[in-house]
N, C-alpha and C positions, 0 to 999 in steps of 0.2 A: 137616117144615118147622121150621127153628130160629128162635130169636129172640134179640135182644140186650137184656138187662135193664138198666135204669138202676141205677147204683151208688149213687145218693144217695137217702136216705129223703125222702119228700115233706115239704115244710115247710108247716105249717098256721099262718097268722098268728093268734096268740091274741088279737090286739087287735080282731078283727072279730066275736066271738061275743057276742050280747046275753044277759045274765042277771045276776041279783044274788041272793045268799043273805044273809039278815039275820044279825046276830050271834046266837050261841047264847044261849038264856035262862039267865042266871046261876043261876036256881033249879035248873036241870038239871045244874049243874056240881058234882061232888062236892068239888072243891078250894075251892069258895066264891069270894068276890069277889077273893081274892088271885091267882087264876089269871091267867096272862098273856093279854093281848088281842092277837090276831093279825089282820092284814089281808092277804089274798092278792089281789094285783092281777094282772089278766090271767087270771082264773079260768076262762076257756073252754078253755084249752089242756090238752094231755096231761099235762104235769108238774103243773100246778095241780090237776087232778082228783085225782091220787094224793096230793098234799100235803094237800089238804082231807081226804081219807080218813084219812091218818096223824094229822092234828091232831084230828079228831073222836074218835080213840081215845085222845087224851092229855087231860090236865087243862088245857084252854085254851078261852077264848072265841074263836070264829072268825067273821070276816066275809069274804065273797068278793065281789069286784067284777069284772065283765066290762066290756067297753067301753061298753055301753049305760048302765052305771051310773057309770063314771068314765073320762073322757078324760084320759089322763096328760099330754097337752100343755096342759091347762087348769090353770094354776098355782093359781088360787083354789079350784077344785074339789078338787084334790089336797090342798091345805092343810086343807080342811074334812074330808076323808075320813080324814086321818091324825091329826088332833089328839087323838083319844081312844084310841089304840092303843099297845101296847108294842113290837110287832114288825111290820114291813112286809116282805113278800116280793114282789119285783117280777118276776113271770113275764110281764108284758106285753112283747111284742116284735114288731117287724116281722121275720119269719123267712122271708119269701119271697126267698130268696137271689138268684135270677136276676132277679126283678122289681126288686130294689134297684139293679141296675146302671143301669137307665133311670129309676128313681124314688128316687134317693139322698136327695133333700130330704125326701120322705115318710118314708123309713126313718129318717133322722136325727131327724125330729120325734118318733117313738115311742122309738127306741133311745137317743137322746142327750138331747134336750130333756125327754122324759118321765122319764128316769132322774134328770136334774138337779132337776126339780120334786119328785120323790119324796124325793130326798136332802135338799133344803132343808126340806121339810115335816117329814121325820123328825127332823132336827136341832132344829127349832123345837119339836117335840112331845116331845123327849126319847125318841124311839123308835129302836130298832135297825133298820137297813135291810139286807136281804139282797138283793143284786143278782145275778140269774142272768146269766152271760155265756157265752162260747163259745170254742172252739179257733180260730175264724176270726180272732181278734185276732193270731195268729201267721202267719208266711208258709208254714209247712209244709215248710221246707227242712232241718229238724233230722234227726239220726240217733239221738238219745237223747231220753228223756222231757223235755218242756219243764218247767223249774222255774217255780215261781209268780212269781218275779221276773225271768224272762227278758224281754228287750225285746220289746215289741209291734211287729209289722211287718205289718199287714193288707194283703192284696193284692186284696181285693174291696170293693165298696161296703158290703155287709153287715158285713164285718169292721171297716171304718173306723167305721161308725156305732156298733157295739158297743164298740169301743175308746174312742170319744168318751164313751159312757155310763159306762165305767169311770173315765175321767179325772174326769168330773163328780161321780161318787159319792165318789171319794177327796177331791176338793176341798171338797165341800159337806157330807159326812156323816162326821165323824171316827170314829163308832162303827159302821162299815160291815163287812159281810161280802160280799165278791165271790166268787161260786162259779161257776167256769168248768166247762162240761160239753161233751159231744160225743157224736155218734152215738146219740142218744136213741131209744128205742122204748118202747111201752107199750100197754096194753089200751084206751085211751080216745082214740085218734086215729089218723090215717093214719101208717103207719110202715113202714120198710124190710122187716122180717121178714114182715109180713102180705102186702106186695106180692109178695115173692119166693115165698112159699108159694102164692099165687094163680097166679102165672106158672108155677111149677113144676108145678102141677096142670093147667094149660092147654096147655103147650108140651112138645115132645119134647126140647128142648135149650136151655140158657141159657148165655150168655156174660157173665161178670161181671168187673168191674175187680179186678185183683190188685196194682196198684201204688199203692194208697192204703191206709194203715195207721192203725188207730185202736183205740178201746176201746168196743165196744158197751155201752151203759149203760141199764139198766132205770129208767124214771121212778120206780117205787116205791122203788128203792134210793136214788135221788137225793133224793126227798122225805124219806126217813128220815134221810139224811145231813144235810140242812138243819136238821131238827128237832134232831138230836144236836149239831150245831155250836152252835145257839142255847142249848140246855139246858146245854151244857158251859161257857157263857160264854167261848167261844173269843176270843182277842185279835182286834181289828180287823185286817183284812188280806185277802189273796187266797188262796183255796183252790181245789183242783181236785176237782170232783165227777164223776169217771169211774170205771168199773170198772178193776180191775187187769189186768195182762197186755196183750196186743195181738194183733190179727189184721187181715186185709184184708177188703174187702167179699166177695171170693171165699171166703175162709175162713169168714166169718160165714154166707154163704149155704149152704155145705155143712152147717153145724150146724143151720140153720133147716130145710132140707129133710129132714134126718134126723129132726128132732123132729116134722115133719109127716107122717112115714111115706112120703116121696117119694124115688124113686130117679132123678129126672131128671138126665141127664148134664150136667155143668158144664164149661165151657171158660174158662180164665183169659184175660183180655184187658187192654188198657191204657187209661189215661185218654184217649188220643188218639182212641179209638173213640167217645167221648162228648163232643162239643164243646158246651159250655154257655156262656151269656153270662157267668157268674161263675166264676172259677177256684176249684177245690176244693183244700184243703191236701193234699199228698201224705203228710204225717206229722201225725197228730193224737193222738199219744201224750203224755199229761200226767202229770207226776210228782206225788207225794202227800206230800212231805216236810213241808209246812206242817201238814197234818192230824195227822201223827204227833207233831210238835212241840207241837201243842195238846192232845195226849192223846185224839184222836178217831180211831177206826179207819177206814181207807179202805174203800171198797166192795171186795168180794171179786173173784176172778178172773172175767173176762167170761164164760167158757164155763160155769162152774158157775152163775153167776147167770142166764145164759140158760136153762139146764136147769131152774132153779127157776121162771122166768117163762114158759116156752114155752106151757104149756097155757092159761094165762090170756090171754096176748097173742094167740095164734093163734085163740082162740075169740072174741076181741073183734070 
């Protein structure tokens, strides 16, 4: 019996996970009181988990806030949380792409109003804001990598709310870094590779979409890139935080199954086989010229980075 596997990695809303981590004890910081103070908002998500790990290995004081600790739609609470930090990374997002089609106002509250609140608070505190954004701000109709300054043209509610968040950050926080990413996977949340490895072990055949092209990106690599951007003092602006190269969901699945030691037959199929409430971009390949101009090395080729991540991710 064959099965058709979803081509879209599960989206886990990072704004619903309750937890808080206090700031590191300055006495434990070898860099002393001059170490930068970071606040990671939306700390329940897959990316934030890896970002916290990277930061704990650096000379930085780190605070983590999940939704139970900080509601990004509450401007007063946001201002209080941000006033004593140097860098704010906004990983909080409504990422349930299909649900956003029927709950766009809710998604807008987190993705746009929340971003605006953080931007205003960061400006008032003299802190640098890193806003994590998405390939969904584009329409997916391109045939070459999207440049950082390519016009935004979202075709889904999720994309519209994330684009609005970008606009708010640019307007309210001059010293911003907007980092767009796509096709994320990691060891600390539901993700496409683990889903496909599980299905590959359960089924005798998988059909996977081959007409959507993107850049599978390990959250650990993205976390490292965010820290490198900040440490480099990169100019304010928009950057693309994806792996290099490109593949389809079908191509990525083949690599995943090989890493898992599975020989499950794969069949390529098209997006029309998977009717979803929200349209998915057919082209999610992002260019990295702004990183190079800032002297920051982009993430390496997606296939090599998957090979480096596979054991950790598939064991998660």
